[in-house]
N, C-alpha and C positions, 0 to 999 in steps of 0.2 A: 919783560914788560915794555910797553910802548913808551916813547918819549913824549907823546902828545898829552897835553894837560886838559883837564875837564873842570874848569873853575866853577861851573854851574851845571845844574841838571840839564839845561838846554844844550850846553856844550857836549855833555855826555851823550844825550839823545842824538845830536847831530853826528857824532862819531859812530854811533851804532847804526844809524840809517845809511851811512856810507860804507860800512863794513861789508866785506865780500865773503868772509868765512866765519864759522862759529868761533874759532880761536881768536879772531880779531874782536868779536863781541865780548868774549870772556876777558880778554886782555884790557879792553876798555873799562869793564866793570871793576877789574882788579885795580887799575890806575885810579878810578874814581874812589874806590874804597880806601886806598892808601891816602889820597889827597884829603878826603872829607873826614875820615875817622882814624885811619892809621892801622897798619897791619904788617907785622914781620912775615907772617904766613897767611895766605889767602887761598881758600878752596871753595868750590861750589859742588855740592852733592845733590844729585837728583834722587828723589824718593819715588819709587814705583810701588805703590801700595797694592796694585793688582798682583804683582809678583813678589811682594813682601821683600823688596830689595833696595839697598842704597848703593848708588854708583857715583864715584867721584868723577865729575866731568871736567873739572879744571883745577889746577894746582899751580901755586907760585914756586913750589919746590918739588921738582920731579924726582929727586933722589930720595928724600925723606918721605914724601907723600905722593907717590906716582899715581897717574891716572890708569888704574888697572881694575879689571874685574868688578865684582860686586860683593857685598856682604849682606847678611840678613838684617832686616829691620827689627830692633828690639823695642817692644812696646812697654817701655818703662816710664818712670816719672818724667825724665827729660823729654821723651817722645810725646807724652801727654801735654806737657807745658808748651813745647815748641810746635810740634806738628799738628796736634789736635786743637789746642786752644789758641794757636797763632801768636804766641808771645815770644819775645826775644829771650834767649838765655844768656846771662852775663855772669861771669866768674872772674875775679881779680886776684885769686891766689891759687897756687898749684894744688893745694889740699882740696879746694872746692872742685877743681877740674878732675882730680883723682876720684872724687865721689861719683863722677859721671862717665868719664872716658877711660877705658882700660889702657890706652896708649899714652897715659899721662907722663911716663918716663921719657918717651921720645919727645913729647911736647916740651917738657922741662929742659931736656938736653938741647933743644933748638933755641933756648932762651926765651921761651914763651910761658908765661904764668897767668895770662889773662886771655879770656875768650869772649866773643860775641857770636852767637848763632842766630841768624835772621831767617825765619820761615818766609818762603816766597810762594804766594798763591796767585793764580790767574784764573779768573772766572770761577772763584770759589774752590778751585782744585789745588791741592798742594803739589807744587812742582819740585821743590827741594829746599835746601838751606844754603845761604851764603855764610861762610865761616871765616872769622877774622881772629887772629891770635897775635898777642904782643907781650911785652914785658909786664911784670907784676904791677898791679894797681893802675894800669894804663887806661882802662876804659872808665873814665870819669862820667858823671851824669851828663855833661855837655856832649861828650863823644857818643854816649849811648843814645841821646836824643837825636843826634845827626844820623846815627845808624837807623833809628826807628823811622825817621821821616825821609830824608834824602836818599840814603843808601837802600832802604827797602823799596822805594819807588824805582830807583835805578835797576835793582835786581829784577823787578817785575818786567821792566822794559827789555832787559837783556834776555830774560826767559822767553818773552814773546818773540823777540827777534830770532833767537836760536830756533824756536819752534818753526818759524817761517822758513828759515834757511833749510832745516831738516826736511820740510815738506816740498821744497823746490828741487831736492836732489833725486 
């Protein structure tokens, strides 16, 4: 993670506009997420509905959650809530995470029992989800509100910037 701080959305936006690579953009989003909401583990997953695939594009833990390959999208209750209805998914207990994510044992092993999944849409199109995980009961109403407003907006900015970088290559 970069050592640069992003005390405001404007600071974050300025760091993204000066980024030269996709990795610098994702690292800026990761830093902003940690500072504004908090995360022991942070990932960004791209959702490609045309191919019915989810692809991890960024991770703060390459060992436990590497950026590799893709997995099929499961159109379940979580998908409907987050990806179709554009709602944050919040769980603050490992039992609630276990109801949704089959890798809950690994999540728990990493010391994470809370999660926020933030759907990221640009121009009405689902790009993916920003995913934050932390200790049990970490995501208070105040933190969830910051995720809904500031972090969701930052994730959109990052997704747009990454899209621009991809198109320039």
